[in-house]
C-alpha positions as CSV (number, residue, x, y, z in Angstrom):
1,R,-0.1,0.0,0.1
2,K,2.7,2.6,1.0
3,L,4.6,1.6,-2.5
4,Q,1.4,2.3,-4.8
5,G,0.4,5.6,-2.2
6,D,4.4,7.0,-3.5
7,R,3.9,6.2,-7.2
8,D,0.2,7.6,-6.7
9,H,1.4,10.7,-4.9
10,Y,4.1,11.3,-7.9
11,E,2.2,10.7,-10.6
12,G,0.1,13.5,-9.3
13,K,2.5,15.7,-9.1
14,V,4.4,15.2,-12.2
15,A,1.2,15.7,-14.1
16,G,0.7,18.8,-12.2
17,L,4.1,19.8,-13.3
18,R,4.0,18.8,-16.6
19,R,0.3,20.6,-16.8
20,K,2.4,23.9,-15.2
21,S,5.0,23.5,-18.0
22,N,3.0,22.8,-21.0
23,E,0.5,25.6,-20.2
24,L,3.3,28.0,-20.4
25,E,4.7,26.8,-23.5
26,A,1.4,27.3,-25.0
27,K,1.2,30.8,-23.7
28,G,5.2,31.2,-26.2
29,K,6.9,31.1,-22.8
30,T,9.9,29.2,-21.2
31,S,9.4,27.6,-18.0
32,P,11.4,29.2,-15.4
33,R,14.7,26.9,-14.8
34,N,13.7,25.8,-11.0
35,Q,10.6,24.5,-11.8
36,V,12.6,22.2,-15.1
37,A,14.6,21.4,-11.9
38,K,11.8,20.2,-10.1
39,L,9.8,18.3,-12.4
40,E,13.2,16.4,-13.5
41,R,13.7,15.5,-10.0
42,N,9.9,14.5,-9.3
43,E,10.3,12.5,-12.8
44,E,13.1,10.7,-11.5
45,K,11.4,10.3,-8.3
46,L,8.4,8.6,-10.1
47,K,10.7,6.1,-12.4
48,D,12.2,5.1,-8.4
49,A,8.7,4.7,-7.4
50,F,7.3,2.8,-10.3
51,V,10.3,0.1,-10.2
52,R,10.1,-0.6,-6.3
53,H,6.4,-0.7,-6.7
54,E,6.7,-3.5,-9.5
55,S,9.3,-5.4,-8.3
56,E,7.3,-6.0,-4.9
57,A,4.1,-6.4,-7.0
58,G,6.0,-9.1,-8.7
59,R,7.2,-10.8,-5.9
60,L,3.7,-10.9,-4.1
61,C,2.3,-12.5,-7.7
62,A,5.1,-15.1,-7.6
63,L,4.1,-16.0,-3.9
64,I,0.3,-15.9,-4.8
65,E,1.3,-18.1,-7.8
66,S,3.4,-20.9,-5.6
67,V,0.8,-21.2,-3.2
68,V,-2.3,-21.8,-5.6
69,H,0.1,-24.0,-7.3
70,D,1.5,-26.0,-4.6
71,G,-1.2,-25.4,-1.8
72,W,-3.5,-28.1,-2.7
73,I,-0.6,-30.7,-1.8
74,E,-0.7,-29.4,1.8
75,L,-4.6,-29.3,2.0
76,Y,-5.2,-32.8,0.8
77,Q,-2.7,-33.9,3.8
78,L,-4.7,-31.8,6.1
79,C,-8.0,-33.4,4.6
80,R,-6.5,-36.7,4.8
81,N,-5.4,-36.4,8.6
82,Y,-8.9,-35.1,9.7
83,M,-10.9,-37.9,7.9
84,K,-8.4,-40.4,9.6
85,W,-9.5,-38.3,13.1
86,E,-12.9,-38.5,12.2
87,S,-13.3,-42.1,11.4
88,N,-11.4,-43.3,14.8
89,R,-13.8,-40.9,16.6
90,V,-16.6,-42.3,15.2
91,G,-15.1,-46.2,15.9
92,R,-14.7,-45.5,19.3
93,E,-18.2,-43.7,19.8
94,S,-19.7,-46.7,17.7
95,D,-18.1,-49.0,20.3
96,I,-19.2,-47.2,23.2
97,Y,-22.5,-47.2,21.5
98,H,-22.6,-50.8,21.4
99,E,-21.3,-51.5,25.3
100,L,-24.2,-49.4,26.6
101,A,-26.4,-52.3,26.0
102,G,-24.6,-54.5,28.6
103,V,-23.8,-52.0,30.7
104,L,-27.7,-51.2,31.5
105,D,-28.0,-55.0,31.7
106,S,-25.2,-55.2,34.6
107,M,-26.3,-52.3,36.1
108,K,-30.3,-54.0,36.6
109,A,-28.9,-56.9,37.7
110,T,-27.0,-55.1,40.4
111,Y,-29.7,-53.3,41.3
112,K,-32.2,-56.5,41.3
113,Q,-29.6,-58.2,44.2
114,N,-29.1,-54.8,46.0
115,A,-32.6,-53.1,45.9
116,P,-34.3,-53.0,49.2
117,K,-37.0,-55.7,49.8
118,P,-40.6,-54.3,50.0
119,A,-41.5,-54.5,53.7
120,S,-44.7,-53.7,56.2
121,T,-44.0,-50.4,58.1
122,T,-43.8,-52.0,61.7
123,T,-41.2,-54.7,60.3
124,A,-39.0,-51.9,59.2
125,A,-39.7,-50.0,62.5
126,A,-39.0,-53.6,64.6
127,A,-35.9,-53.7,62.6
128,A,-34.4,-50.7,63.5
129,A,-35.5,-50.6,67.1
130,P,-32.5,-50.5,69.7
131,T,-31.8,-54.0,71.1
132,N,-30.8,-52.5,74.6
133,G,-33.7,-54.0,77.3
134,K,-34.0,-50.5,78.9
135,L,-34.8,-48.5,75.6
136,K,-37.0,-51.5,74.4
137,K,-39.2,-51.0,77.6
138,A,-39.3,-47.1,77.4
139,A,-40.3,-47.7,73.5
140,S,-43.5,-50.0,74.3
141,E,-44.7,-48.0,77.0
142,K,-46.9,-45.7,75.7
143,P,-46.5,-41.8,77.1
144,A,-49.0,-40.3,78.9
145,T,-51.0,-37.9,76.6
146,N,-53.4,-35.2,77.7
147,G,-56.1,-33.3,75.2
148,G,-53.5,-31.0,73.8
149,D,-51.2,-33.4,72.4
150,A,-54.3,-35.4,70.8
151,K,-54.5,-32.2,69.4
152,K,-51.1,-31.1,68.2
153,K,-51.1,-34.9,66.6
154,A,-53.9,-34.8,64.7
155,A,-53.1,-31.1,63.4
156,L,-49.6,-32.6,62.1
157,K,-51.2,-35.5,60.3
158,K,-53.4,-32.9,58.8
159,T,-50.3,-30.9,57.6
160,E,-48.6,-34.1,56.6
161,S,-51.2,-35.2,54.3
162,S,-51.5,-32.4,52.3
């Protein structure tokens, strides 16, 4: 971009100086020496800018041509490796999916072996009761209740059922 900008700058500048010089010649006048020297200097700078720009543009064109011409080789290798990876990934997933039925059957069998047996609430409570004699006796005795306790229990049952 900079080289193109330099080239465009000097092309415009030289065109302006030439136009002024041609206008003076059309009027029958000669151009001043300093303006002729300025035109010559800028024409030389324009030639240098043109050579640098064309040299760099040629180098970039060769690079682009090389990339376009040889790029398919690297693209082929990239695609080939991606396809191998994807094939391996799909194979691993397939193996996992085939194993899922066996895993599910194994979990089902283990659950059936270790699942709690349904029992009545009284036998479950008796199994959980302490074995100490004093505690058994205290648990079997009914506590004395007054009317207030009965009301509290009824209210508690009502809230639990809703």
